[in-house]
C-alpha positions as a printed NumPy array, in Angstrom:
array([[  0.041,  -0.066,   0.144],
       [  1.405,   3.419,  -1.121],
       [  2.026,   6.112,   1.5  ],
       [ -0.681,   8.285,   0.404],
       [ -3.283,   5.389,   0.486],
       [ -2.197,   4.784,   4.068],
       [ -2.462,   8.404,   5.081],
       [ -5.864,   8.725,   3.385],
       [ -7.127,   5.751,   5.167],
       [ -5.782,   6.892,   8.466],
       [ -7.367,  10.189,   7.836],
       [-10.721,   8.838,   7.207],
       [-10.542,   6.626,  10.315],
       [-11.878,   7.525,  13.967],
       [ -8.421,   7.972,  15.236],
       [ -7.504,  10.182,  12.06 ],
       [-10.4  ,  12.599,  12.831],
       [ -9.616,  12.814,  16.372],
       [ -5.755,  13.649,  15.534],
       [ -7.096,  16.343,  12.903],
       [ -9.351,  18.008,  15.426],
       [ -6.802,  17.876,  18.18 ],
       [ -4.23 ,  19.397,  15.847],
       [ -6.867,  22.037,  14.643],
       [ -7.521,  22.975,  18.383],
       [ -4.034,  23.203,  19.231],
       [ -3.274,  25.302,  16.163],
       [ -5.795,  27.944,  17.339],
       [ -4.298,  28.189,  21.03 ],
       [ -1.935,  31.183,  21.219],
       [  0.541,  29.376,  23.589],
       [  0.869,  26.45 ,  21.55 ],
       [  1.313,  28.85 ,  18.38 ],
       [  4.113,  30.563,  20.372],
       [  5.698,  27.142,  21.178],
       [  5.787,  26.006,  17.62 ],
       [  7.132,  29.363,  16.265],
       [  9.985,  29.187,  18.783],
       [ 10.607,  25.516,  17.755],
       [ 10.639,  26.603,  13.989],
       [ 12.949,  29.587,  14.764],
       [ 15.244,  27.545,  16.587],
       [ 15.621,  24.637,  13.82 ],
       [ 16.007,  27.562,  11.279],
       [ 18.565,  29.388,  12.969],
       [ 20.556,  26.236,  14.185],
       [ 24.013,  26.649,  14.179],
       [ 23.87 ,  30.336,  14.625],
       [ 25.191,  31.35 ,  11.183],
       [ 22.212,  33.169,   9.894],
       [ 20.089,  30.183,   8.844],
       [ 22.339,  29.164,   6.1  ],
       [ 22.707,  25.489,   7.471],
       [ 25.539,  23.616,   8.228],
       [ 27.275,  23.056,  11.766],
       [ 27.82 ,  26.576,  12.706],
       [ 31.381,  25.576,  13.504],
       [ 34.459,  27.26 ,  11.979],
       [ 36.755,  24.83 ,  10.291],
       [ 39.865,  26.428,  11.399],
       [ 38.786,  27.44 ,  14.595],
       [ 39.153,  25.751,  18.136],
       [ 36.899,  22.835,  17.722],
       [ 37.382,  22.158,  13.933],
       [ 40.244,  20.125,  12.67 ],
       [ 43.817,  19.768,  13.558],
       [ 45.738,  22.89 ,  14.298],
       [ 49.291,  23.765,  13.312],
       [ 51.738,  23.619,  16.323],
       [ 51.9  ,  26.88 ,  18.436],
       [ 54.899,  29.183,  17.422],
       [ 55.246,  28.287,  13.75 ]])
């Protein structure tokens, strides 16, 4: 069974309808909306490099890769 057929089958079930209405209720709650916004912002800005992806580390910095010996 394809993923779409499985999703449609679930959506038509009693459990699927309950999940839909619960999600709709939570989406209308200002507190839940703020929590979701903060979570998306945290994911979007992960790494602290302006949201451009990556690990946020500097390859030549203290935590990235081998460093040349000091004094050379």
